[in-house]
C-alpha positions in Angstrom: -1.9 -15.0 34.5 -3.1 -16.0 31.0 -1.9 -14.2 27.9 -3.6 -15.7 24.9 -3.5 -14.5 21.3 -2.2 -11.1 22.5 0.4 -8.9 20.9 2.4 -6.6 23.0 5.7 -6.0 24.7 6.3 -7.2 28.2 8.7 -5.4 30.5 9.4 -7.8 33.4 11.7 -6.9 36.3 12.6 -8.5 39.6 9.7 -11.1 39.1 9.3 -14.8 39.7 7.6 -16.4 36.7 9.1 -19.8 37.4 7.0 -22.7 36.0 5.7 -20.5 33.2 4.9 -22.2 29.8 5.4 -20.7 26.4 3.9 -22.4 23.4 3.7 -21.0 19.8 5.2 -17.7 21.1 7.4 -15.2 19.3 10.2 -13.9 21.6 12.4 -12.8 18.7 14.4 -9.7 19.6 13.9 -10.2 23.3 16.7 -9.4 25.8 17.4 -11.5 28.8 19.8 -10.3 31.5 20.4 -11.8 34.9 17.8 -14.5 34.3 17.7 -18.0 35.9 16.7 -20.6 33.3 18.1 -23.6 35.3 16.0 -26.7 34.6 14.4 -25.0 31.6 13.6 -27.2 28.6 13.5 -26.1 25.0 12.0 -28.1 22.2 11.2 -27.3 18.5 12.7 -23.8 18.7 14.4 -21.4 16.3 17.5 -20.0 18.1 19.3 -18.9 14.9 21.4 -15.8 15.4 21.4 -16.2 19.2 24.3 -14.8 21.2 25.2 -16.2 24.6 27.7 -14.3 26.8 28.9 -14.9 30.4 26.6 -17.9 30.9 26.7 -21.1 33.0 25.8 -23.9 30.6 27.2 -26.7 32.8 25.1 -29.9 32.2 23.7 -28.6 29.0 22.6 -31.3 26.6 22.1 -30.5 22.9 20.5 -33.2 20.7 19.2 -33.2 17.1 20.3 -29.6 16.7 21.5 -27.7 13.6 24.9 -26.3 14.7 25.9 -25.2 11.2 27.9 -22.0 11.6 28.0 -22.2 15.4 31.0 -20.7 17.2 32.4 -21.6 20.6 35.2 -19.4 21.8 36.9 -18.4 25.1 35.0 -21.0 27.0 35.8 -23.6 29.7 35.5 -26.9 28.0 36.5 -29.4 30.8 34.1 -32.4 30.6 32.4 -31.2 27.4 32.0 -34.0 24.8 30.9 -34.3 21.2 29.6 -37.8 20.3 31.2 -39.1 23.5 34.7 -37.7 22.8 36.2 -35.1 25.1 36.5 -31.8 23.3 39.7 -31.0 25.1 41.2 -34.3 23.7 39.9 -33.4 20.2 41.5 -29.9 20.4 44.8 -31.3 21.8 45.0 -33.9 18.9 44.1 -31.2 16.3 46.8 -28.8 17.7 49.4 -31.6 17.8 48.6 -32.5 14.2 48.7 -28.9 13.1 52.0 -28.3 14.8 53.5 -31.4 13.1 52.3 -30.3 9.7 54.0 -26.9 10.0 
């Protein structure tokens, strides 16, 4: 199905649109619930103001991204790295240093 230079709201339920392509598309304000995006690829996108809750992001790779103001809380961090350093090790070192400074 082609949707070119159209403007309108889509209401999609219990559908398989795997393999779809989106280019120069405005999805701002969209709501995604119970959606399988495994293997999806995102490039040159504006995700400012995004909220992600109850998501499996294992294997996620983020490169050349602006993470200014990003917050990660109440998450499983085992195996997560930043610049090749285990985040759990970074947090442990930070907590140890903070405890020693008190």
